[in-house]
C-alpha positions in Angstrom: 4.4 -6.8 -3.1 1.7 -7.7 -1.2 4.2 -8.0 2.2 6.4 -4.9 1.2 2.5 -2.9 1.5 1.7 -4.8 4.9 4.9 -3.6 6.0 4.9 0.0 4.3 1.7 0.0 6.1 2.7 -0.9 9.8 5.9 1.5 9.5 3.7 4.3 8.6 1.1 3.9 11.2 4.2 3.2 13.8 6.1 6.5 12.6 2.7 8.6 12.9 2.1 6.9 16.4 5.3 6.4 17.5 5.4 2.9 18.1 9.4 2.7 17.7 8.4 -0.7 15.7 11.2 -2.8 14.5 10.1 -4.2 11.2 13.3 -6.4 11.4 11.5 -8.2 14.6 8.3 -8.0 13.1 10.0 -10.6 10.3 11.8 -12.6 12.7 8.2 -13.1 14.7 6.2 -13.8 11.8 8.9 -17.1 10.6 8.2 -18.7 14.2 4.7 -20.3 13.2 2.5 -17.3 11.9 0.5 -18.1 9.2 2.6 -15.6 6.7 5.8 -17.8 7.4 7.4 -18.4 4.5 10.8 -18.2 2.7 10.2 -14.7 1.8 10.1 -13.4 5.7 13.5 -15.0 6.0 14.6 -13.2 3.3 12.9 -10.0 4.8 14.5 -10.2 7.8 17.9 -10.3 6.7 16.8 -7.5 4.6 15.9 -5.3 7.6 18.4 -6.3 9.7 20.8 -4.4 7.0 18.0 -1.4 6.5 14.7 -0.8 7.2 13.9 0.8 3.9 13.4 -2.2 1.7 13.9 0.1 -0.9 17.5 0.4 -0.2 17.9 -3.2 -0.8 19.1 -3.5 -4.3 18.3 -7.1 -3.9 14.6 -6.7 -3.5 14.7 -4.3 -6.7 16.4 -6.8 -8.6 13.9 -9.7 -7.7 10.8 -7.2 -8.3 12.6 -6.3 -11.6 13.2 -10.1 -12.2 9.8 -11.3 -11.6 7.8 -8.5 -12.9 6.8 -10.2 -16.3 6.2 -13.1 -14.9 3.6 -11.9 -12.5 1.8 -9.9 -15.7 1.7 -13.1 -17.2 -0.4 -15.0 -14.7 -2.6 -11.7 -14.1 -3.1 -11.7 -18.0 -3.6 -15.7 -17.9 -6.3 -15.0 -15.0 -8.1 -12.2 -16.8 -8.4 -14.3 -19.8 -9.8 -17.0 -18.0 -11.9 -14.6 -15.8 -10.6 -16.1 -12.8 -10.1 -13.3 -10.2 -6.5 -12.5 -8.8 -7.2 -9.8 -6.8 -4.1 -9.9 -4.1 -1.5 -10.4 -7.4 -3.4 -8.3 -10.0 -3.2 -5.3 -6.7 0.4 -6.0 -6.0 1.3 -5.5 -9.5 -0.7 -2.2 -10.0 1.2 -1.1 -6.6 4.3 -1.9 -8.2 3.4 -0.2 -11.7 2.2 2.9 -9.4 5.5 3.4 -7.2 8.0 2.6 -10.5 6.4 4.3 -13.2 6.4 7.9 -14.2 3.3 8.2 -15.5 0.2 7.8 -13.2 -3.6 8.5 -13.2 -3.0 12.1 -12.5 -2.4 12.4 -15.9 -6.2 11.3 -16.7 -7.2 13.7 -13.7 -5.8 16.5 -15.6 -7.7 15.7 -18.9 -10.9 15.1 -16.9 -10.8 18.5 -15.1 -10.0 20.3 -18.6 -13.4 18.7 -19.3 -15.6 19.8 -16.9 -13.8 23.1 -17.0 -11.7 24.0 -19.2 -8.3 23.4 -17.0 -5.5 22.6 -19.0 -3.5 20.1 -19.1 0.1 19.3 -20.0 1.4 16.0 -22.2 4.5 14.6 -22.5 5.2 14.9 -26.1 4.8 19.2 -25.8 5.5 21.9 -24.3 3.1 23.9 -22.2 -0.4 23.8 -21.3 -3.3 22.5 -23.7 -7.0 22.5 -23.5 -9.3 20.6 -25.8 -12.7 21.1 -26.9 -13.8 17.7 -25.8 -17.8 18.5 -26.7 -18.9 17.4 -30.3 -19.8 20.1 -32.2 -19.2 22.5 -29.3 
């Protein structure tokens, strides 16, 4: 996930500033002695040579789905032991954010309703709702 986030950022900047960066070339260069040299970089190079959109490569999605549970287990163990795992935890949260139909926007709706009666929607009912969030209110 960390590699995906990095490549995603590079590609967004490339599009924004018209740099015309080829992610496959970056991955190939990084396989030749960079500090992030790894077998994963070789895989990314091969994947980028087929398609610049990593999400179009079903092998990647399959790999990430396969390791999600292990990543979650490791992050939970770290939390139980008060061992910070910021990169793995952030990567897992990023994965949840792009693969989950629910997001923190749902919480923001509730907060807006609390502060100003702006209503919110729930997944188990139809139509907008509002709640008296203040006791005795």
